[in-house]
C-alpha positions as CSV (number, residue, x, y, z in Angstrom):
1,M,-22.7,11.7,41.1
2,S,-21.6,13.1,37.8
3,H,-18.6,14.7,39.5
4,L,-17.6,11.4,41.1
5,F,-18.0,9.5,37.7
6,Q,-15.8,12.1,36.0
7,Q,-13.1,11.7,38.7
8,Q,-13.1,7.9,38.3
9,Q,-12.6,8.3,34.6
10,S,-9.8,10.7,35.0
11,T,-7.9,8.4,37.4
12,G,-8.5,5.3,35.3
13,Y,-10.2,3.4,38.1
14,S,-13.0,1.0,37.5
15,P,-14.9,-1.0,40.1
16,Y,-15.0,-4.0,37.7
17,S,-11.4,-4.0,36.8
18,P,-8.8,-6.0,39.0
19,Q,-6.8,-4.1,41.6
20,Q,-3.4,-3.1,40.5
21,S,-0.7,-4.4,42.9
22,S,2.8,-3.1,43.2
23,E,4.0,-6.7,43.6
24,P,3.5,-9.0,40.6
25,L,2.0,-12.5,40.9
26,A,4.5,-15.4,40.8
27,F,3.3,-18.6,39.2
28,F,5.5,-21.8,39.4
29,G,8.3,-19.8,40.8
30,S,8.6,-17.3,37.9
31,N,10.3,-14.0,38.5
32,P,9.6,-11.0,36.2
33,S,13.1,-9.6,36.9
34,G,14.7,-12.3,34.8
35,S,16.4,-14.2,37.6
36,S,15.9,-18.0,37.9
37,Q,15.2,-17.9,41.7
38,S,11.8,-17.2,43.0
39,P,11.5,-14.7,45.9
40,Y,8.7,-16.8,47.4
41,Y,10.0,-20.4,47.1
42,A,13.7,-20.6,47.2
43,G,15.2,-23.3,45.0
44,S,12.1,-23.9,42.9
45,R,12.5,-24.3,39.1
46,P,11.8,-21.2,36.9
47,S,9.0,-22.9,35.0
48,L,7.3,-26.2,34.3
49,E,9.3,-26.6,31.1
50,G,12.6,-26.2,33.1
51,S,12.7,-29.9,33.8
52,M,12.2,-30.9,30.2
53,G,15.1,-31.9,28.1
54,A,15.9,-30.7,24.6
55,G,13.8,-33.5,23.1
56,G,10.5,-32.0,24.2
57,G,8.1,-34.2,26.2
58,G,10.4,-37.2,26.2
59,G,13.1,-35.2,28.0
60,G,11.3,-35.3,31.2
61,V,12.8,-38.6,32.2
62,G,16.3,-37.3,31.7
63,G,15.4,-34.3,33.8
64,V,14.1,-36.4,36.6
65,A,17.2,-38.7,36.4
66,G,19.4,-35.6,36.5
67,N,17.7,-34.3,39.6
68,M,18.1,-37.6,41.4
69,N,21.9,-37.3,41.1
70,M,21.8,-34.0,42.9
71,G,23.0,-34.1,46.5
72,V,22.2,-31.8,49.4
73,G,23.2,-28.3,48.7
74,G,23.2,-28.8,44.9
75,R,26.4,-31.0,44.9
76,M,26.6,-33.7,42.2
77,L,26.8,-37.2,43.7
78,S,29.1,-39.4,41.6
79,E,28.5,-43.1,41.5
80,G,31.2,-44.7,43.7
81,R,32.7,-48.2,43.7
82,W,31.5,-50.9,46.0
83,W,34.6,-50.8,48.3
84,E,34.0,-47.0,48.9
85,A,31.1,-48.1,51.2
86,F,33.7,-48.9,53.8
87,G,35.2,-45.4,53.7
88,S,34.0,-41.9,53.3
89,G,33.4,-42.6,49.6
90,G,34.4,-39.1,48.5
91,F,31.3,-37.5,50.2
92,E,32.2,-34.4,52.2
93,G,31.5,-34.9,55.9
94,E,30.3,-38.5,55.5
95,P,31.5,-40.8,58.3
96,S,33.0,-44.2,57.4
97,L,31.2,-47.4,57.9
98,M,33.6,-48.5,60.7
99,E,32.9,-45.2,62.6
100,E,29.1,-45.7,62.2
101,L,29.4,-49.2,63.6
102,G,31.5,-47.9,66.6
103,I,34.6,-49.8,65.6
104,N,37.9,-48.0,66.2
105,P,40.9,-50.0,64.9
106,S,43.4,-47.8,66.7
107,H,41.7,-48.4,70.1
108,I,41.5,-52.1,69.5
109,L,45.2,-52.2,68.7
110,Q,46.0,-50.2,71.8
111,K,44.1,-52.5,74.1
112,S,45.6,-55.6,72.5
113,L,49.1,-54.2,73.0
114,T,48.3,-53.5,76.7
115,V,47.2,-57.1,77.1
116,L,50.3,-58.5,75.3
117,N,52.7,-56.4,77.5
118,P,52.0,-57.4,81.1
119,L,54.7,-55.1,82.4
120,S,53.1,-52.0,81.0
121,R,51.2,-49.6,83.3
122,V,47.5,-49.8,82.7
123,D,45.7,-46.5,82.1
124,A,42.6,-46.0,84.2
125,N,40.6,-44.7,81.2
126,I,41.4,-47.6,78.9
127,M,37.9,-48.9,79.0
128,D,36.1,-45.6,78.5
129,D,35.7,-46.6,74.8
130,A,34.6,-50.2,75.5
131,D,33.8,-52.4,72.5
132,L,33.0,-56.0,71.7
133,A,34.5,-56.1,68.2
134,G,37.9,-57.2,69.4
135,P,36.6,-59.8,71.9
136,F,34.3,-61.4,69.3
137,V,37.2,-61.7,66.9
138,F,39.5,-63.2,69.5
139,C,36.8,-65.7,70.6
140,F,36.2,-66.8,67.1
141,A,39.9,-67.1,66.4
142,F,40.3,-69.3,69.5
143,A,37.4,-71.5,68.5
144,F,38.7,-71.7,64.9
145,F,42.2,-72.8,66.1
146,L,40.6,-75.5,68.3
147,L,38.6,-76.6,65.3
148,L,41.7,-77.0,63.2
149,S,43.3,-79.1,66.0
150,G,40.3,-81.5,66.1
151,K,38.4,-79.9,68.9
152,P,35.1,-78.4,67.6
153,Q,34.0,-76.6,70.8
154,F,32.3,-73.4,69.6
155,S,29.3,-73.9,71.9
156,Y,31.4,-74.6,75.0
157,I,33.6,-71.6,74.4
158,Y,30.7,-69.2,74.1
159,G,28.8,-70.9,76.9
160,V,31.7,-70.7,79.3
161,G,32.4,-67.1,78.2
162,L,28.8,-66.1,78.9
163,L,28.5,-67.7,82.3
164,G,31.9,-66.5,83.3
165,T,31.3,-62.9,82.3
166,T,28.0,-62.9,84.2
167,A,29.7,-64.3,87.4
168,I,32.6,-61.9,87.2
169,Y,30.2,-59.0,86.6
170,L,28.2,-59.9,89.7
171,L,31.4,-60.3,91.9
172,L,32.9,-57.0,90.8
173,N,29.8,-55.1,91.5
174,L,29.6,-56.6,95.0
175,M,33.3,-55.9,95.7
176,S,33.7,-52.4,94.3
177,E,32.1,-49.1,95.3
178,T,31.8,-47.6,91.8
179,G,30.6,-50.7,90.0
180,I,31.0,-51.7,86.3
181,D,28.6,-52.6,83.6
182,A,28.3,-56.0,81.9
183,Y,29.5,-54.5,78.5
184,R,32.8,-53.4,79.9
185,T,33.3,-56.6,81.8
186,A,32.8,-58.7,78.7
187,S,35.2,-56.3,76.8
188,V,38.0,-56.7,79.3
189,L,37.6,-60.5,79.6
190,G,37.5,-60.8,75.8
191,Y,40.6,-58.7,75.2
192,C,42.6,-60.6,77.8
193,L,41.7,-63.9,76.1
194,L,44.5,-63.0,73.5
195,P,47.2,-65.2,75.2
196,M,44.8,-68.1,75.2
197,V,44.3,-67.6,71.4
198,A,48.1,-68.0,71.0
199,L,47.9,-71.2,73.0
200,G,45.3,-72.5,70.7
201,G,47.5,-71.7,67.7
202,I,50.4,-73.6,69.3
203,G,48.1,-76.6,70.0
204,M,47.0,-76.6,66.3
205,G,50.6,-77.2,65.2
206,I,52.2,-79.4,67.8
207,G,49.5,-80.4,70.3
208,I,49.5,-79.4,73.9
209,D,48.3,-82.6,75.6
210,S,51.8,-83.1,77.1
211,A,54.0,-81.8,79.8
212,I,55.1,-78.9,77.6
213,G,51.5,-78.1,76.8
214,Y,50.6,-78.1,80.5
215,F,53.4,-75.7,81.2
216,L,52.4,-73.4,78.3
217,S,48.8,-73.5,79.5
218,S,49.8,-72.5,83.0
219,I,51.7,-69.5,81.6
220,S,48.7,-68.5,79.4
221,I,46.4,-68.7,82.4
222,A,48.7,-66.5,84.5
223,W,49.1,-64.1,81.7
224,C,45.4,-63.7,81.0
225,T,44.7,-63.4,84.7
226,H,47.3,-60.8,85.3
227,S,46.2,-58.6,82.4
228,A,42.5,-58.8,83.3
229,S,43.0,-58.2,87.0
230,S,45.3,-55.3,86.2
231,I,42.6,-53.6,84.0
232,F,39.8,-54.3,86.5
233,V,41.9,-52.9,89.4
234,A,42.9,-49.8,87.4
235,V,39.4,-49.1,86.2
236,L,37.6,-49.8,89.5
237,R,40.4,-48.5,91.8
238,M,40.6,-51.7,93.8
239,D,44.4,-51.7,94.6
240,H,43.9,-53.6,97.9
241,Q,41.7,-56.3,96.4
242,R,44.0,-57.5,93.6
243,L,44.1,-61.1,94.7
244,L,40.3,-61.3,95.3
245,V,39.8,-60.1,91.7
246,A,42.4,-62.4,90.2
247,Y,41.1,-65.6,91.8
248,P,37.7,-65.9,90.0
249,V,39.3,-64.5,86.8
250,G,42.0,-67.2,86.9
251,L,39.3,-69.9,87.3
252,L,37.5,-68.6,84.2
253,Y,40.7,-68.7,82.0
254,G,41.5,-72.1,83.5
255,C,38.3,-73.4,81.9
256,F,39.4,-72.1,78.6
257,A,42.8,-73.8,79.0
258,L,41.1,-77.1,79.7
259,L,39.0,-76.8,76.6
260,S,42.2,-76.2,74.6
261,I,44.0,-79.2,76.0
262,F,41.3,-81.9,76.2
263,N,38.6,-82.8,73.8
264,V,35.0,-83.0,75.2
265,K,33.5,-86.4,74.8
266,K,29.9,-86.4,73.5
């Protein structure tokens, strides 16, 4: 026993003293090597006083406010203006508001130009990126032009559009082998309403309840029917059923033409 006690004294070991570890303890992310980063919790502050400002205890608010302005990855987020919400706003990799809503202005312009040029060849993939942003704008513009010409028919326009889209959707799925969804059907019919919007604009200025108005209405119906049937035939590959597709579509746009010519009596 005396030999063991002498050996413990010579080595400096005591059963009541804490064990010496080769790896120091780290409290609150402190690092004895002098670096500010902790080897255990990456990104933690070096000490509790690290968030305090120069003014002592009152500087904590400034430290918290400073940390709230820090972005992901340690980037400072600058306060932007209100119109920057519609764009990227200066944030790297941040999509614009139009892209998050699924609105592509270039695709809307391309589809509108396809409708306005009846002699152009329709691409079979034109409705791969279907949207309702353009159709809603065209329907509202058509109703607004009729309102300015003394024909407030918003409910009739949206009602005829809803019932007509449902009927065309059912007919196309019965006639075609591949089928089409209601979203793309409404998108095609809404984009092809663009010539009817021009007819409403003409009626707002000179009125179309005359022989000239009837002639312009017939041209608008034929134009809308040709554009819509061309897109449906190209998308659904129904080359031998062009007239069968154009007939119900023409009846739908004929209803819109009647709404633009005559006023509904209540």
